[in-house]
C-alpha positions as CSV (number, residue, x, y, z in Angstrom):
1,M,-90.0,207.8,-34.8
2,A,-87.9,205.2,-36.4
3,Q,-86.8,202.2,-34.4
4,T,-83.2,201.3,-34.4
5,T,-82.2,197.8,-33.9
6,T,-78.8,196.8,-32.5
7,K,-77.5,193.3,-33.0
8,A,-76.3,191.6,-29.9
9,K,-72.8,190.5,-30.0
10,P,-72.3,186.8,-29.3
11,K,-70.7,186.1,-25.9
12,K,-67.3,184.6,-25.9
13,S,-67.1,181.4,-23.9
14,A,-64.7,181.1,-21.0
15,S,-62.3,178.8,-23.0
16,T,-61.8,181.4,-25.7
17,K,-61.2,184.2,-23.2
18,S,-58.4,182.4,-21.6
19,G,-56.5,182.2,-24.9
20,A,-57.3,178.6,-25.8
21,R,-58.1,178.1,-29.4
22,K,-60.7,175.9,-30.8
23,T,-59.4,173.6,-33.4
24,T,-61.0,171.3,-35.8
25,S,-59.4,168.4,-37.5
26,A,-58.6,168.6,-41.2
27,K,-60.5,165.4,-41.7
28,S,-63.8,166.9,-40.6
29,K,-63.5,169.8,-43.1
30,T,-62.6,167.7,-46.1
31,T,-65.3,165.9,-47.9
32,S,-64.2,163.2,-50.3
33,A,-66.0,160.5,-52.1
34,K,-65.6,157.2,-50.5
35,K,-63.5,154.7,-52.5
36,S,-64.9,151.4,-53.3
37,T,-64.2,148.9,-50.5
38,A,-64.0,146.0,-52.8
39,R,-60.4,145.1,-53.4
40,K,-59.0,143.7,-56.6
41,P,-57.0,140.5,-56.1
42,R,-53.3,141.1,-56.4
43,V,-51.7,139.6,-59.4
44,S,-48.1,138.7,-58.8
45,K,-45.6,139.6,-61.5
46,P,-43.9,136.7,-63.1
47,V,-40.4,136.1,-61.9
48,V,-37.8,136.4,-64.7
49,V,-34.9,134.0,-64.2
50,S,-32.3,133.8,-66.9
51,H,-31.6,130.6,-68.9
52,D,-28.0,130.6,-67.7
53,D,-29.1,130.7,-64.0
54,I,-31.5,127.8,-64.5
55,A,-28.8,125.8,-66.4
56,L,-26.3,126.4,-63.7
57,R,-28.7,125.3,-60.9
58,A,-29.8,122.3,-62.9
59,Y,-26.1,121.3,-63.3
60,Q,-25.5,121.7,-59.6
61,I,-28.6,119.5,-58.8
62,W,-27.3,116.9,-61.3
63,M,-23.9,116.9,-59.6
64,E,-25.4,116.7,-56.1
65,K,-27.4,113.6,-57.2
66,G,-24.3,111.9,-58.4
67,Q,-24.7,112.6,-62.2
68,P,-27.6,110.2,-62.9
69,V,-28.5,109.6,-66.5
70,G,-32.0,110.6,-67.8
71,E,-33.0,113.1,-65.1
72,D,-32.1,116.3,-67.0
73,V,-35.7,117.4,-67.4
74,I,-36.5,116.7,-63.7
75,N,-33.4,118.6,-62.7
76,W,-34.3,121.5,-64.9
77,Q,-37.8,121.8,-63.5
78,Q,-36.5,121.6,-60.0
79,A,-34.0,124.4,-60.8
80,E,-36.8,126.6,-62.2
81,A,-39.0,126.0,-59.2
82,E,-36.2,126.8,-56.7
83,L,-35.1,130.0,-58.5
84,S,-38.6,131.3,-59.2
85,T,-39.6,131.0,-55.5
86,A,-36.2,132.4,-54.3
87,A,-36.5,135.6,-56.4
């Protein structure tokens, strides 16, 4: 006489009988390689200020100072510094 085996059906838990669904987050299902935690230093892009804008600001600085003679390079450098940080 041959034995017949019947597989027992798994019992449903009380939470699934009442209609509640078991959910799992998408994060737990996805497996991804971890990215490197070392960050590269950010390199700021150079600010491009036009020659005309610098010349105009240098002129304004020169006028504000009372039109002194011999400070054109200082005024130009100050104008560059102001405009590059403002942009």
